C-alpha positions in Angstrom: 9.2 12.1 -10.1 6.2 14.3 -10.7 6.5 18.1 -11.1 4.0 20.8 -10.6 4.0 21.6 -14.4 3.3 17.9 -15.2 0.5 17.8 -12.7 -1.1 20.9 -14.1 -0.8 19.6 -17.6 -2.4 16.3 -16.7 -5.2 18.0 -14.8 -6.0 20.1 -17.9 -6.1 17.0 -20.1 -8.3 15.3 -17.5 -10.6 18.3 -17.1 -11.5 18.2 -20.8 -12.7 14.5 -20.4 -14.2 14.7 -16.9 -16.4 17.8 -17.4 -18.6 16.2 -20.0 -18.9 13.2 -17.6 -20.1 15.4 -14.8 -16.8 15.7 -12.8 -14.0 18.2 -12.2 -10.5 17.7 -11.0 -8.2 19.3 -8.4 -4.5 19.0 -7.7 -3.4 18.4 -4.1 -0.6 16.9 -2.0 3.2 17.3 -2.3 3.0 18.6 -5.9 0.8 21.5 -4.8 2.8 22.2 -1.6 6.3 21.5 -2.7 6.2 21.6 -6.5 7.3 18.0 -6.9 6.9 14.5 -5.6 9.1 11.5 -5.8 6.3 9.1 -4.9 3.0 10.0 -6.6 0.6 12.6 -7.9 -2.5 13.3 -5.7 -5.7 14.3 -7.5 -9.2 14.9 -6.3 -12.1 14.1 -8.6 -15.4 15.6 -7.6 -18.9 15.7 -9.1 -20.1 18.9 -10.6 -23.5 18.1 -9.1 -24.4 15.4 -6.5 -27.8 15.0 -8.1 -26.5 12.2 -10.4 -23.0 10.9 -9.7 -22.0 8.2 -12.2 -18.6 6.8 -11.2 -18.4 4.6 -14.3 -18.3 7.8 -16.4 -15.5 9.1 -14.3 -13.5 5.9 -14.8 -14.1 6.1 -18.6 -12.8 9.6 -18.7 -9.7 8.6 -16.7 -9.0 5.8 -19.2 -9.5 8.0 -22.2 -6.5 10.1 -21.1 -4.4 6.9 -20.7 -4.7 6.2 -16.9 -5.0 2.6 -15.8 -6.4 1.4 -12.5 -3.9 -0.3 -10.3 -5.3 -0.6 -6.7 -9.1 -0.4 -6.2 -10.6 1.3 -3.2 -11.4 -2.0 -1.4 -7.7 -3.0 -1.4 -6.7 0.5 -0.3 -9.1 0.2 2.7 -7.9 -3.3 3.5 -4.3 -2.0 3.7 -5.4 0.8 5.9 -7.2 -1.6 8.3 -4.0 -3.6 8.7 -2.3 -0.4 9.7 -5.0 0.4 12.2 -6.8 3.1 10.3 -10.6 3.3 10.1 -10.6 6.0 7.4 -13.2 5.4 4.7 -12.5 8.1 2.1 -12.6 6.8 -1.5 -9.0 6.5 -2.7 -7.8 4.5 -5.6 -4.4 4.1 -7.1 -4.1 4.5 -10.8 -1.0 4.9 -13.1 0.1 6.7 -16.1 2.8 4.5 -17.6 4.9 3.5 -14.6 4.0 6.6 -12.6 1.6 6.4 -9.6 -1.4 8.6 -9.2 -3.6 8.5 -6.0 -7.1 9.6 -6.9 -9.5 10.7 -4.2 -13.1 10.5 -5.5 -15.8 12.6 -3.8 -19.4 11.5 -4.2 
């Protein structure tokens, strides 16, 4: 389970790494609305400027905090297609230990 306090704590840690890489972070989903989630933590990563968006720098910042990629955007989209969705937003599944984090990356 994720709690609001854990989500905020992780966002603060991530913000320290993401800001120098040109990104910021926002908390969303069940954690924000209900204060807890039994499934995952939903985060939105967005560029501070769209002039020069360098996703590899974002990935490096996520890894420096201990997050590991689990499901890339292509596999997320493939799953959605099987379910009949044509959604194309950039969503990846990462993990911190055994805990799931859905990361929405805006470009």
